[in-house]
N, C-alpha and C positions, 0 to 999 in steps of 0.2 A: 577443422570444422569450427564455425563460430560458436555454436552452442555445444556445451559439454554434455555427453551422455552419462550423467551421473547415476550411480546405482542407488545412492541415498544422499540425502542432504545433511549438511553438518549443522551444528548448533548455531543459533542466531546470535551474532556478536553485536552488542549495543555500545552506547557511548561510554567512554572511559570514566572511571570514578565510581562505577556501580559494582555491586557485590558479585563476584564471579561464581558460577555454578559449574558442576561437572557436566561434561558433554552428554547429550541425550540422543536417543535414537530418533530418526525423523521419518515421517510417512512419505512413501513414494506411491501415489495413487495408481500408477501404471503397473505396479508389481503384480497385482492380482485383482483385476477389475471385477465388480465395481468397489469391492471392499479393500480399503488400504491396508497394507502390511507394514510392519516395522522391522528394522534391522539394527543391530548395534553399530554405533558410529565408531569409525576408526580414527576420528579426529581427536586432537588433544583437548583437554578440558579448558576451553577458552570462552565458553558462553558466559554472558552476563545478563543480568536482569534488573529491572527497576526495583526500588525499595519495596513496593507493595505490588503483588501480582494481581492482574485483573481476573475476574471470574471466568470460568470456562463455560463455553456455550452449552445450553441445555438441549440442543437439537443435534441431529446427525448431518454432517456434510464433510467434504474431504479436506478443505482448507479455506482460509480467508484470503481475500485479495484486498490489500490496502492500496488505494489509488490516490496519488498526489498530483493534482492538476498544476500545470504551469500557467499561472494566472494570465500573463501577457498573451500567451497563445490562445487560451480560452476566450479572452476578450477580443482578440483580432478575428476570431472565427465565429463571431456572433454573440458572444457573451456580453459584450458591451450593451446590446439592445435589451438585456434583462435588467439593467440598472443595478447589477451586483456591485457591492462596495469595492471589491478588489479591482474593478475596472475603472474606478475613478482616478483621474490624474493625480499623481502624488501619493497613491496608496502604498507604493513601495512593495507590494506583494509579489513574491516569486512563487514557490511551491506552496499550495494550500491543500487542505484535506478535501477531497471529493467524497470519498466514502470507504467503508470497511465492509466488504461483501462476502457472505458465505458462498462458496463455489464448490462444484463437483467436477471431477475430471472427465467422467463419462456420462453421467446423468444430467438432465437439465438443472440449471442453477435455481435454487429456491428464491422466490420473490413474492412480496406482498402477502405474507402469511397472516394467520389470525392473530389478533392482538389489539391493544389500545394505542391510540395516537399519543405522541409525546405532549405533555401538558406545558403551559407557559412556565411553570416552575421547573420542569425538566429542562426546558430551553434556556432558562436563566442559568442553570448549573453548567450548561454546555458552552456558554459564551467563551470564545477564544479557541474552540476546537475547529469549527467550520467557519467559513468566511461570512455566513449569515444564517439567521434562524430559519429562514424559509427552506434552505438546503438541508439543514439539520433535521427538520421535521419530515421532509420528503424522504431523506435517507433512512430514517428510523422506520417509517411506514413501509418502504419498499424492501429494505434489507435487514434492518435491526430486528424486526418482528420475527424473522426467520432464524434468529439465533436463540430464541427463547429467553433472552435477557430483557430485563426491564429497561425503559429508556435511560434511567440513571446509570445502570450498570453498562449498558451498551455505549453510551457517550463516554463513560469513564474508561472503557476498554479502548475506544478510538483515541482518546487523549493519551493513554498509556503507550499504545503502539506508536503514535506520532512522535512522542517524546524520545523513543528509543531508535528512531531512524535519523541518521545524521545526513544533513544536506551538505554536499561538497561546497567548499568555499567558492569555487568557480561560479556557482549559480546564485550567490548572495550579493544582491545589489548591483546586478549587471546593468550598465548604462548604455552599452552598445550591443547590437545584434551579434550573436555568436553563430558561426557556421560549423557544425559538428556532424560527424557520422553517428548514427544511433549506437554503434559499438563504443564510441568514445564516451557517450553519456553513460552507458552501462558501466564502463570501466571506472569512470569517476565515482559512481555510487559504490562499486565494489571496493575501491580503494578506501573510501570513507567508512564503509560498514563491513567489518570482518566477517568472513564466511558467506557472504552473498555471492551467488554465481549466476551466470546467464539463464540457467534453467529455473531460477527462482524469481524471474522478473521479466518485464516487457516494457518497451518504449513505444508510446503511441504518437502518431503524427497525422496531420491532415493538411492538405494544400502546401506541403513543404515546410510546415512549422511543427515544433514540439507541442504536443497537447498534454500528455501526462506520462508519469512513470508508475508502473504497477509492481507491487511486491507481494509474493505469495508466502503465507505464514501458516504454520501448523495450527490446527484447531485449538490447541491449548496454548498457543502463542509462545511455545518454548523454543522454536526454531523456525528457520525458513523452510518452505515446502517446495518440492519439485512440482511444477505445474506446466507440463508441456502444452496443454490446451491454451494456456495464457501466453506462454513464451513463444510459441510458433506464430503468433499474430503480431510479434514485435515489428516495428517499422522496418521496411526493406529498402528505403531510399539510401543512396550513397552519402548524401549530406542533407541536413535539415537546418532550418533557422531556429535558434533559441532567441525569441524576441526579448528586447530589454524591458526591465520593470518600468512601470508608469510613475 
């Protein structure tokens, strides 16, 4: 079977050179719906974390989904019409942050919760996280408000998670189209990011092109999360095009 039926997820392995932590138990939302249960991890203590841990969400949901868009695919499929900077010729952008979304395995995902919009000062601090401020403001309004975090804390959390996910060398500065099976894209990310498994991620495609890669993370960001609702929607094509960077 292409997708592993894991009983629990192992601790999230991050980029080398960061302080290792002991392995931690991981939530499997399917274990006892709708409330997630934890189980001790049988994996060795290989998790690592960034120097400063991001704040934990103040609201209840099952896990986060971190979505990294493949900018060339986004631009090919209509994004160029939005005048987004990543679609400009010579931008050189590959994977860019689309968003960090609170998700539930069985219940509806929370969206557009009560809260204040991000201010210009918040967006100034966010620069470099999202490809543009318009997207950052939209993402906070639709998803960030549902974490209970302030704009500053939410953007800081997004920055932290993005810095801990390693992009495979294969996708850095591609100048020619790549033809790959979705499973090959998954494998490239699993090789680059220790303890990542198929049940923790999904590959999205449209019109035969790579659109984005989605990673499921525990609510406290200590580990990857099993997210069958997300993983089962992974692209089912035999081969897709990874468009070259602009």
